[in-house]
C-alpha positions as CSV (number, residue, x, y, z in Angstrom):
1,M,77.8,65.8,92.2
2,N,81.4,66.3,91.0
3,E,83.3,68.3,93.6
4,Q,86.6,69.8,92.5
5,H,89.4,70.8,94.9
6,H,91.8,73.6,94.5
7,I,95.3,72.7,93.2
8,V,96.9,75.0,95.7
9,S,95.8,75.0,99.4
10,Y,94.3,78.0,100.9
11,R,97.2,78.2,103.4
12,I,99.7,78.6,100.5
13,L,97.4,81.2,98.8
14,V,97.3,83.3,102.0
15,G,101.1,82.9,102.4
16,I,101.6,84.2,98.8
17,W,99.2,87.0,99.4
18,L,101.1,88.0,102.5
19,A,104.4,87.8,100.6
20,L,102.9,90.1,97.9
21,L,101.9,92.6,100.6
22,A,105.4,92.5,102.1
23,L,106.9,93.0,98.6
24,T,104.6,95.9,98.0
25,A,105.7,97.5,101.3
26,L,109.3,96.9,100.3
27,T,108.7,98.6,97.0
28,V,107.3,101.6,98.9
29,G,110.2,101.5,101.3
30,I,112.7,101.6,98.5
31,T,111.3,104.9,97.3
32,R,112.4,106.4,100.6
33,L,116.0,105.4,100.1
34,E,118.6,107.2,98.1
35,L,119.9,104.6,95.7
36,G,120.3,106.7,92.6
37,G,119.7,104.8,89.4
38,Y,119.5,101.5,91.3
39,K,116.1,102.5,92.8
40,V,114.4,101.8,89.5
41,L,116.3,98.5,89.1
42,A,115.3,97.4,92.6
43,A,111.7,98.4,92.1
44,L,111.6,96.5,88.8
45,T,113.2,93.4,90.3
46,I,110.6,93.4,93.1
47,A,107.8,93.9,90.5
48,C,109.2,90.9,88.5
49,V,109.1,88.7,91.6
50,K,105.6,89.8,92.4
51,A,104.5,89.1,88.8
52,W,106.1,85.6,88.9
53,L,104.2,84.8,92.1
54,V,100.9,85.9,90.7
55,I,101.4,84.1,87.4
56,S,102.7,80.9,88.8
57,I,100.5,80.5,91.9
58,F,97.3,82.5,91.5
59,M,97.0,81.9,87.7
60,H,98.0,78.2,88.2
61,M,100.6,78.5,85.4
62,K,102.9,76.4,87.4
63,Y,100.6,73.4,86.8
64,E,99.9,74.0,83.1
65,G,101.4,72.3,80.2
66,R,104.6,73.2,78.4
67,L,102.8,74.8,75.4
68,L,100.8,77.2,77.5
69,R,103.9,78.2,79.5
70,W,105.8,78.8,76.2
71,L,103.0,80.9,74.8
72,L,103.0,83.0,78.0
73,F,106.8,83.4,77.8
74,L,106.5,84.5,74.1
75,T,103.9,87.0,75.0
76,L,106.0,88.5,77.8
77,V,109.1,88.7,75.6
78,T,107.0,90.4,72.9
79,L,105.7,92.9,75.4
80,A,109.3,93.5,76.7
81,I,110.5,94.2,73.1
82,F,107.7,96.7,72.5
83,I,108.4,98.5,75.8
84,G,112.1,98.5,75.0
85,L,111.4,100.0,71.5
86,T,109.2,102.6,73.0
87,F,112.0,103.6,75.4
88,F,114.5,103.9,72.5
89,D,112.1,106.0,70.6
90,V,111.7,108.4,73.5
91,L,115.4,108.4,74.2
92,Y,116.5,109.4,70.7
93,R,113.9,112.1,70.0
């Protein structure tokens, strides 16, 4: 019987999960502050940190090869371009 072990220990996974919960609470807390236009910037920054934690640890992308990481990066850049183009379309209507 071939038994496989997790690449990341359960202690680290629980720690990351708690960090994600804390970052979610921080995002909710930011909505209560009066930061003007920086509120969106702060929320997006926290969302990027959370996405990085999920992708690198839970999806094990940290332990994948260079090709797969570059393909993920290319996909995220393409998504960012499409979202940016959508914002420009809405902005100049």
